[in-house]
N, C-alpha and C positions, 0 to 999 in steps of 0.2 A: 765277870766281864760281860756286859750287855751292850749289844750293838744298837746304837740310837739312829735309826734311819731318818727319823724326823729332823734330827740335828743336821745330818748330812744334806738332806733336801733343802734345808734353809741356807746352805752355803752356795746354792746353784740358782741364780736368778731366772735362767731360761726355763726352769720347771714351771714357772707361772703361766706358760702358754696354754695349759689345759690339755696337752697331749700326753699319751702314755708312750714313753720312749724305750722301745725294746730292740733298738738297732745299734748297740755299742760297737759293732764291728766296723762301722765307718767313722768311729770316733765318739767317745763319751762326752757328755755335756761338760762345759767348762765352768769350774768354780769361779766365783767373783774374785777371789784372791789372785787367781792366775791372770784374769783380765786386767786387774789393777797393776800387777807386776809388769805385764807387757806394756801397758800405757806409761807407767813410770820409767821403764827402760827406754822407751822412745824419747821421752822428754829429757832424760838425764845422762844418757850414754853418748859416746862419740862413735864415729865410723871406724875407729881403729883402737886397739888396746895398747898401742905403743905411744910413747910420748909422755910429756910431763904435765899436760893439762889435766885438771881434776876430772873432766868427763872421760878422758882416755883411761885414767886410773880406775874409774868406775866400770868402764868396759872390761878392763882386765880382771877386776874382782868378779864381775858377772860371769866371765868365761871360766875362771877357776872354780867358782861355786857350782856352775853347771856340770863341770867334769866330776866334781866331788859328789854331787847329788846322784848322778847316774851311776857312779861307782858304788855308792851306798845301796842303790836299788838292786844291784846284782852281786854285791859283796866283792867288788873288783878293785882294781888299782886306778886312781884318777889319771895317771899318766898313760893308761891304755884306752882311754875314752876318746873316740873319734866322733866329732859332731858335724851335722850337716842339715840341710833343709828337709831331707826326707830319707827314710831308711832304704827305700827302693833305690834311690840314687846312690847312696853309700854302698849298697851291695853291688851295684853295677860297677862302681869305681874299684871295689875290692876284687871283683872278678877280673877286671882289666889288669890290676896289679899282679894277680896270681897267674895270669895267662901263660907266662913262660914256664910254669910248673905243670901245665895242663895240655901238653902237646900230644902228638901221635905216640901211641904206646902206653899212655896213661889212662886212668879210669876216674870217672865221676859217678857218684851214687846220689840220685835224687829220689824224692818221695811224692807219690800221688796225693798225699795228705797236705802238702805244702801250699801256701799262698804263692801266687805267680812271681812275686818279688824275689823269692828265694829259689826260683826255678829258671826263669827266662835269662838272667845274666849268665848262668852256667851253661845253658844250652847254646847261647851265642858263642861263648868261648870254645865249647866243644866242636861246634860246626865250623868254626874258623880255623882251629888248630889241630883237629883230628882226635881229640880225646874220646874214649868210648864211654857212653852213658848207659848206666843200668838203673832200673827203677825198683824202689821198694813199694810193694803193693799192699792194699788194705784188704781185710776180710770183708766180704760183701755184707754179711749179716750184721756184724758188730761195728764196722768201720774202724776197727783197731788195726794198728800196724804191727804185725807179729815180729818180735825181736829176733826170732830164730833165723830169719832170712838174711840178717846182716853178715852172718858167718860166711855165707856163700857169695853174697853180693860184693862184699868188700874184700877183693882179692889182693895179691901182692903188688899189683900195679896201681891200685887205687891211691889217688892223691888228695881227693876231697870228697866229703860227704856233706850234703846240705839237708837239714832236717828241721822240722818245726817242733817247738816245745809243746804246742797244743793247736789243734785245728780251729780256726775262727768260723768254720762252716758247720762241722758236726761235733766239735768239742773234744775229740779224742786226743789223749796225751800219750805219745809213744815213750818207750823206755830209751831215752837219749843216751844214758850211760853205757848201755850195751853197744850201741853204734860207736861211741867214743872209744871204748876199750879196743874194739876191733880195728878201727881206722888208725889209732895210735900205734898198734902192733906193727902195722905196715908202713909207718912213717908218714901218714896222711894227716889232713886237717879236718876238723868238724866245725861247720858254721851252723849255728842254731838261730832260727827266727823266733823271737819271743812275742810277736805282735798279738798272738792269741792268748798267751799265758799271763801277761801283765794286765791288770793287777791281781788276777785271781789266784796266782801262786806266788810264793816267796821264792824269788829267783836267786840262785847261788851259782856263780860261774864255776866255782871249784867243784861243787857237788855234781853239776851237769857234766863236768869234764870237757866243756866246749872250748874250742880255741878262740872262737868269736861268737858273741851274742849280738843279734840285731834287735833294736828297739824303736818304737814310734811313740812319742809322747801323747799323741792323740788317743792311744789305747786306754789311757787312764785319766783323761780329762785335761791333758796339757795342750800346748800349741802344736802347730804342724812343724815339728822338729824331729829329726832322726838321730840315732846314735849307734855306733858299733863299739863293743867293749872287747878288748883283747886280753885274754887271760895272762899272756906273757907280753908285757908292753915292749920288751926289747925286740920282739918279732917285727915290729913296725919298721925298724931300721934295717931289716934284712930283706925287705921286699921293695920292688921298684916304687918310687914316689909318684903320685899323681898330682901333687901340689904344683902350682905355678911358681912357687918360691923355691929356687934351686938350693937354698940353704935350710929348708924345712927339716925338722927332726921329730922323731916320735910320732904322736898322733897327727901332727900337722901335715905329715907326708901324704895322708889320704883326705885332707880337707881342701877341697878345690873352691877357690873364690873366698870372699869375705864372710865374716860372721854376722849373723842376725842377732845382735846383742839383746834386743828387746825380747825376742822369742826365747833366747837362752835364759833370760830372767824368769820368764813364765815357765820354762822347763823345770828349773830348780824349785820354784814355788809349787808346781804340780806334784812333784815328788814329796814335798813337805805335806801337801794335802793328803796324799795316800798314807803317809806316816802318821797323820792325825785322824784317820778314820775312826780309831778307837780313842775316845777322849781321855781315857785313863793311861794311855801308852806313855812311857817315860824313858829317859836315858838318851843315848846317842840316836842320831837319825836312823841308823841301821836297826837298833834295838826297837825303836818306835815302829819302823816298818814291819819287823817281825811280829810285834804284838797286834798291829792293825790288820795285817793281812790274815793272820789267824782268826781274828775276830770277824772279819768279812767272810772268811770261809765258813765259819760256824753259822753265820746268818744265811749265807747262800745255800748251805746244805739243806736246811729246812724248806727254804723257798723253792729251790729247784726240785726237791722231792714232790712238793705240792704241784708245781708246774707239770712235771712228767706224769703224775697220776691223773691230773685233770685232762691232759692231752690224750692219754690212753682211754679215757672214758668217752671220748668223742668217736663214734664209729667211722666217720668219714676221714678222720685224720690218721695218717701213717707217719710215725716218727722214724727218721733215718738213723740207723746205728744204735748200738747200746753198749758203748765202751765202758769198762769198769773204772778206768782211770781217765778222768775228763775234767774239763772246765764247764761252767754253767751256760753252755751254748748248745742250741739244738736246731736242726732243720727238719721240716716236715712237709708232707704233701696233703692235699685235700682231694679226695676222689672226684674225678671228672672235672677238675677246675685247674686252669693255668695259674702258676704261682704269681705272675704279675697281676692277674685279676683278683686273686685272694688278697694280696697286699693292698691293692686299690680299694677293695671293699673294707678292709680293716682301717685304712686311712679315712674312710667315710665316718668311722667311729672314733676318729682322732687317735688311732693307735699306729705308731711307726714301726714297721718291720722292713725286712730286706728280701728282695728277690732278684733284682736286676744284676746284683754283684756276681751272680752265678753264670752269667753268659759265657764266661771263660774258665769255669771251674773244672780243672782236670779230674778232681775227685768225683764230682757229680756226673761228668761225662763218662768216667770209668764205671760208675754204678748204673748208668743208663737213665738216670733221673732227668737229665736235661732233654732227653729224647721224648719224655712223657710230660713235658710242660714245666720242668724246673721245680725248685723247692723254695719254701719260705724259711728264712732264718731269723731266729730271735736269740737274745742273750740277756742275762741279768747284769745289772750295774750296781754300784754301791748305793744308788738312790731308788732302786726298784722295790715296790711294795707288794704285799699279797693282794691288796685291792686292785692293783694294776694287772696282776696275773688273772684274777677273776674277771676283770673287764675283757681281757683277751679271750678267755674261754667263752664268755657269753656271746661275744661277737662272732667267734668261729662257729658256735652252735647255730647261729642264724643262717650260715652258709649251707648247711646240710639239706 
C-alpha cells in the first residue's frame, strides 16, 4: 500500500497557484470532481425533492445519497443524518432543541480544547436557563485533556458533555470514550465535534460512543455543508422539532429551511474523494474509507515526524503542546514576533498559514499564548509534500 501524493495533487486544480497550502483548518482545497458535482447539481436538480418532475426526483436522489455518504463516513445510520448549511448552525439548532433538558439544577461540561462552535451554543443555553457549566482543562505542557477529570466533572446532574474529537489548533485528540461512559452512566448526552478529526482519523460513531457527531465537509475538501449524525436516529423524534414543517419526522426535525441540493451533491462526491485517496482501496464506500484513511495516516506519520523534527531544530520556534494522541496539526510561536506578522512574512514566500483564527481561542487564552502575540497554526493535508514542509522551514529560518 503506497500513498501516491502526486496523484492526489493532480485531482485539485487550485494547487496550480504556486502556493504552499498549510492552512487546512479553514477548509481543505476542493478537488475538481467536487466542483463538477456542485455545478451539475445546480444545472439538473430542482428546488424541492418532492413531486413527479425528473428534476425533483434527481434532488431526492441527491439528498438520499448525501445522507448515505455521511453515514458511511462515521459508520452510522443514514436516517440519523441531519444536513444543513453549516455545522455551527446545526449545533446551535441542536442546543435550542435540547434547551428544555438543560435548565436550573442540571449540568453541562465543556472543554477548553474545543472549537467555539461546540462551546458558544451551550453557553447561551446555560446562561438563559440556568444550567451549571463546568470546564475540562488541558495540561499546560502537553495540551492534552486528561481523562481522569471526567469522573469529577460529570456529576449526577450532568445532562450534556460537548467535546472535540481532535483540536484543530494544537492537534490533541482526547479520550472521548471515557467521557462517553461517564455521561451515559448519569443519563446524559455526548456531543462530539469532529471538525478537527476528519479526514485524519477513521470516524466510528459506535466506537466513539458519541450520541451526536458534528461534521463540516470543508474539513476534507467538500463544499460549505454541515452535518450532525445521531447514533440513535429515534432520538430525533423525542426532542422538540426546529423545522418549519409541522409534520417533519426524523432528521428533518432539525433541518430548518430548504436543502442546497447542489452542495449536497458535492458533499457526497467529497466523501467519495476521501474514500479514493488510496487508489487500491476496494469494496463498499465504508471499506474504501477505512483503507484510504489508514493509507493517509501512514503517509502523514512520516511527514509529520519530519515537520516536528524540523521545527524543533529552529531555535526561535516554540511548539505548543506535545500530545501523544493527536492529528497532524501544530501551533507554534516565534520568539519576539507577533503571529500575524509571522504569517504575513510566510505569505511573502507564498506559504499559507493561520494566525487570525486564534483571536477568540479559549485554549490559547488559557495557555497565555494570545497575551504574548498569538500563535501560528499549520496542518497537513492529503496533498502536502515534504518539499512544502522544507519550504516552510527555510522561510521560518529567515525570520530568526
